[in-house]
C-alpha positions as CSV (number, residue, x, y, z in Angstrom):
1,M,-12.4,-9.5,17.1
2,P,-9.1,-11.3,18.1
3,F,-5.7,-10.5,17.1
4,T,-1.8,-10.9,18.0
5,P,0.3,-8.2,19.0
6,L,4.4,-10.1,17.9
7,L,6.9,-7.3,18.4
8,F,10.6,-8.0,16.5
9,S,13.8,-6.7,17.3
10,L,15.9,-6.2,14.2
11,H,19.8,-7.1,14.0
12,P,22.5,-5.9,11.1
13,M,22.0,-8.0,8.5
14,S,23.6,-8.6,5.0
15,A,23.1,-6.1,2.0
16,P,20.0,-6.5,0.0
17,I,20.8,-8.7,-3.0
18,P,20.9,-6.6,-6.2
19,L,17.8,-6.0,-7.6
20,P,16.7,-7.4,-11.7
21,S,16.5,-3.6,-14.3
22,D,12.3,-3.9,-15.5
23,A,11.8,-4.3,-18.7
24,P,9.5,-1.7,-20.6
25,P,5.6,-1.9,-18.7
26,S,2.7,-2.9,-19.9
27,Y,0.2,-0.8,-19.8
28,I,-4.4,-1.4,-19.5
29,T,-6.7,2.1,-19.7
30,T,-9.4,2.3,-16.9
31,A,-13.1,2.7,-17.5
32,N,-12.5,5.9,-16.5
33,G,-9.1,6.3,-19.2
34,D,-6.8,6.6,-16.6
35,R,-3.9,5.2,-18.9
36,I,-1.5,2.6,-16.0
37,A,1.5,1.0,-16.4
38,Y,1.9,-2.6,-14.7
39,H,4.4,-5.8,-14.8
40,Q,2.5,-9.2,-14.4
41,L,3.7,-13.0,-14.3
42,E,1.5,-15.7,-14.6
43,G,1.2,-18.4,-12.1
44,S,0.3,-19.8,-9.5
45,S,-3.7,-18.4,-7.8
46,P,-3.9,-17.7,-5.0
47,G,-2.0,-14.0,-7.1
48,V,-0.2,-11.4,-5.8
49,I,-0.9,-7.6,-6.3
50,F,1.2,-5.3,-4.7
51,M,0.2,-1.9,-4.3
52,G,2.1,1.2,-3.3
53,G,2.7,4.3,-1.6
54,F,2.3,8.6,-2.0
55,R,4.6,9.7,-4.3
56,S,6.6,5.8,-4.6
57,D,5.9,3.6,-7.4
58,M,6.9,-0.1,-8.5
59,T,10.1,-0.2,-9.3
60,G,11.2,-0.1,-6.1
61,S,13.1,-3.0,-3.5
62,K,9.7,-4.4,-2.4
63,A,8.2,-4.6,-4.9
64,T,10.8,-5.7,-7.1
65,R,11.7,-8.4,-4.1
66,L,8.1,-9.6,-4.3
67,Q,8.7,-10.5,-7.9
68,E,11.1,-12.4,-7.6
69,F,9.9,-14.5,-4.5
70,C,7.0,-15.2,-6.6
71,Q,9.1,-15.7,-9.8
72,K,11.2,-18.1,-8.1
73,N,7.6,-19.7,-6.0
74,G,5.6,-19.6,-9.6
75,V,3.2,-17.4,-8.2
76,G,1.0,-14.7,-10.0
77,F,2.6,-11.8,-9.8
78,L,0.9,-7.7,-10.4
79,R,2.8,-4.5,-9.7
80,F,1.2,-1.5,-10.7
81,D,1.5,2.1,-11.2
82,Y,-1.1,4.8,-10.0
83,H,-2.1,7.6,-12.1
84,G,0.5,10.0,-12.0
85,H,2.5,8.1,-10.0
86,G,6.3,6.2,-11.8
87,Q,5.1,5.5,-15.3
88,S,1.8,5.6,-14.9
89,E,0.1,8.9,-17.4
90,G,-1.9,11.8,-16.0
91,D,-0.4,14.8,-13.3
92,F,-0.1,13.8,-9.5
93,A,-2.1,16.2,-8.9
94,Q,-5.2,15.6,-10.1
95,G,-5.2,12.3,-8.2
96,T,-7.2,12.2,-5.3
97,I,-8.1,9.1,-2.6
98,G,-10.5,7.3,-4.9
99,R,-9.3,7.2,-8.3
100,W,-6.3,4.9,-7.3
101,A,-8.4,3.0,-6.0
102,D,-10.2,2.8,-9.7
103,N,-6.6,2.5,-10.9
104,A,-5.8,-0.7,-8.5
105,L,-9.5,-2.4,-8.9
106,A,-9.4,-2.5,-12.5
107,M,-5.9,-4.6,-11.8
108,L,-8.0,-6.9,-9.5
109,D,-10.8,-6.6,-12.5
110,Q,-8.9,-7.2,-15.9
111,L,-5.2,-8.6,-15.2
112,A,-6.3,-11.4,-12.7
113,Q,-7.4,-14.0,-13.0
114,G,-8.7,-16.3,-9.7
115,K,-7.9,-15.0,-6.0
116,Q,-5.3,-12.5,-4.7
117,I,-3.7,-11.9,-1.7
118,L,-3.2,-7.9,-1.8
119,I,-0.2,-6.4,-0.1
120,G,-0.4,-2.1,-0.3
121,S,2.4,0.1,1.6
122,S,2.0,2.7,3.0
123,M,-1.0,4.6,1.3
124,G,-1.4,0.8,0.0
125,G,-2.3,-0.1,3.0
126,W,-5.1,2.0,2.6
127,I,-6.5,1.4,-1.3
128,M,-6.2,-3.1,-0.4
129,L,-8.4,-1.6,1.8
130,L,-10.9,0.0,0.0
131,V,-10.6,-2.1,-3.0
132,A,-10.5,-5.9,-1.1
133,L,-13.8,-3.8,1.1
134,A,-15.0,-3.8,-3.3
135,R,-14.3,-7.5,-3.9
136,P,-13.7,-9.3,-1.0
137,E,-15.0,-12.9,-3.0
138,R,-11.5,-12.1,-5.3
139,I,-8.9,-11.5,-1.5
140,A,-7.5,-14.6,0.0
141,G,-5.8,-12.6,2.4
142,L,-4.7,-9.4,2.7
143,V,-0.5,-8.1,4.3
144,G,-0.1,-4.3,4.9
145,I,3.3,-2.0,5.0
146,A,2.9,1.0,7.2
147,S,-0.7,0.9,6.2
148,A,-1.9,4.5,6.3
149,P,-5.7,4.5,6.0
150,D,-6.9,8.2,6.7
151,F,-4.1,9.5,6.5
152,T,-5.5,12.4,4.9
153,E,-7.4,13.7,8.3
154,D,-5.7,11.7,10.7
155,L,-1.9,12.8,10.1
156,I,-1.4,15.3,6.9
157,R,-4.7,17.9,8.2
158,P,-3.2,17.9,11.7
159,A,0.3,18.9,10.9
160,M,-0.7,21.7,8.2
161,T,0.3,24.8,10.1
162,A,-1.3,27.7,9.3
163,Q,0.6,29.6,5.9
164,Q,0.0,26.1,4.3
165,R,-4.0,26.0,5.9
166,S,-3.8,29.7,3.6
167,E,-2.1,28.0,0.8
168,L,-4.5,25.8,0.9
169,Q,-8.0,28.9,1.4
170,E,-6.7,30.8,-1.7
171,N,-4.3,28.5,-4.0
172,G,-6.4,24.8,-4.1
173,H,-3.3,23.4,-2.7
174,F,0.0,24.2,-1.5
175,L,4.1,22.1,-1.3
176,A,5.2,20.0,1.0
177,P,8.3,19.2,2.3
178,S,10.0,15.8,1.8
179,E,13.1,14.2,2.4
180,Y,12.9,12.1,0.5
181,G,12.7,14.7,-2.8
182,T,12.1,17.3,-4.0
183,P,8.3,18.9,-2.6
184,Y,5.0,18.1,-4.1
185,P,1.5,19.0,-3.6
186,I,-1.2,18.3,-1.6
187,T,-4.4,19.8,-3.3
188,Q,-8.0,21.1,-1.3
189,R,-9.4,17.9,-4.0
190,L,-7.2,15.3,-3.1
191,L,-8.3,16.4,1.3
192,E,-12.1,16.8,0.3
193,E,-12.5,13.8,-2.1
194,A,-10.8,11.0,0.9
195,R,-13.3,11.5,3.1
196,E,-15.5,9.1,1.0
197,H,-13.0,7.2,2.2
198,L,-12.3,6.5,5.6
199,L,-12.3,3.5,7.1
200,L,-11.1,4.0,10.2
201,R,-14.9,5.6,11.4
202,S,-16.4,2.9,10.9
203,A,-17.1,0.3,14.2
204,T,-15.7,-2.7,11.6
205,L,-14.2,-3.3,8.5
206,P,-16.2,-6.7,7.1
207,L,-13.3,-8.1,5.7
208,P,-12.9,-12.2,6.7
209,C,-9.5,-12.4,4.7
210,P,-6.6,-13.5,7.0
211,V,-4.2,-10.0,7.7
212,R,-0.9,-9.4,8.3
213,L,-0.1,-6.1,8.7
214,L,3.7,-5.2,9.4
215,H,4.7,-1.5,11.1
216,G,8.4,-0.2,11.9
217,M,9.0,0.8,15.3
218,Q,11.8,3.5,14.0
219,D,8.5,5.4,11.3
220,R,8.2,9.0,11.5
221,D,5.6,8.7,8.3
222,V,3.1,6.9,9.9
223,P,2.9,5.7,13.8
224,W,3.1,1.9,14.1
225,T,-0.1,2.7,17.0
226,L,-1.6,3.1,13.3
227,S,-1.4,-0.7,12.8
228,T,-3.1,-1.4,16.7
229,R,-6.0,1.0,15.3
230,L,-6.6,-0.8,12.3
231,A,-6.4,-4.1,14.1
232,G,-9.0,-3.7,16.2
233,K,-11.5,-2.9,12.7
234,L,-11.2,-5.6,10.7
235,A,-14.2,-8.1,11.3
236,S,-11.2,-11.6,11.1
237,D,-10.1,-13.4,13.4
238,N,-7.0,-14.5,11.8
239,V,-5.0,-11.3,12.4
240,Q,-2.0,-11.0,12.8
241,V,0.2,-7.1,14.1
242,T,4.5,-7.4,13.9
243,Y,6.3,-4.4,15.0
244,L,9.8,-4.3,13.8
245,K,11.5,-2.5,16.6
246,D,14.2,-1.3,14.3
247,A,12.8,-0.7,11.5
248,D,11.1,2.9,9.8
249,H,8.7,3.6,7.2
250,R,10.4,2.4,4.1
251,M,10.6,-1.4,5.9
252,S,13.1,-2.4,2.8
253,D,15.5,-3.1,5.3
254,E,16.7,-7.2,4.7
255,T,15.3,-8.5,7.8
256,S,11.4,-6.8,7.1
257,L,11.5,-7.8,3.5
258,S,12.8,-11.6,4.9
259,L,9.8,-10.9,7.5
260,L,7.3,-9.8,4.1
261,E,8.6,-13.3,1.9
262,T,8.4,-15.7,5.2
263,Q,4.5,-13.6,6.5
264,L,3.3,-14.0,2.5
265,K,4.6,-17.4,2.2
266,A,2.6,-18.7,5.3
267,L,-0.5,-16.8,3.5
268,L,0.0,-18.6,0.4
269,H,0.0,-22.5,1.9
270,G,-2.5,-21.3,5.3
């Protein structure tokens, strides 16, 4: 499966534009009873659905920048928080990859109209792939930002210390340190359930839609080589991988956000 690798070098840019404050979210209740918060803009199709990362929420700079872009261009847009994230209800420690994928699928099925471009950041890149595989006929394109499919198996498990493995065995969870805030729980349930949704062990991911994968080469959380590995699994013959030499995992600097807009614009007009 051919894909196009690209390499960009970042340069200092002006500060990001101020982001709007959020209005109160709307809520839906999914089939399994999760009460999920979301913001939606009506607009043209294909629309855009943003899927955030592990322990992130829909108020971040990528989500709000995409909303501004879609509003200016009259494009339908939807952002939401998974169960136990942000303004959605529930206990984060009760979350699993399958549960969060079901939340995202509910957004597509219950709220979105017509075909959609899914944009996934970090864990959201895994979630968007699961949603696309479940509803390929609804997908107009995919954009992965530091995509992290299979991160529970390939990144968390190998990095666990002996003490963490012991705590996981004894307590069913351990607390992982975070440079972004307070420690957070990694549960046995999360790790085991995720094995039902692993994607990179498959020979091919049967997704025919255009795919754009963006990754910063200074990413200390998810190796940029993971996007190359993912590209090689995709059945689509329209896959591009773009590396930003100086970007980190968040990819929230102005150059990264501008590139995201450029990629989205191309998919919308493609």
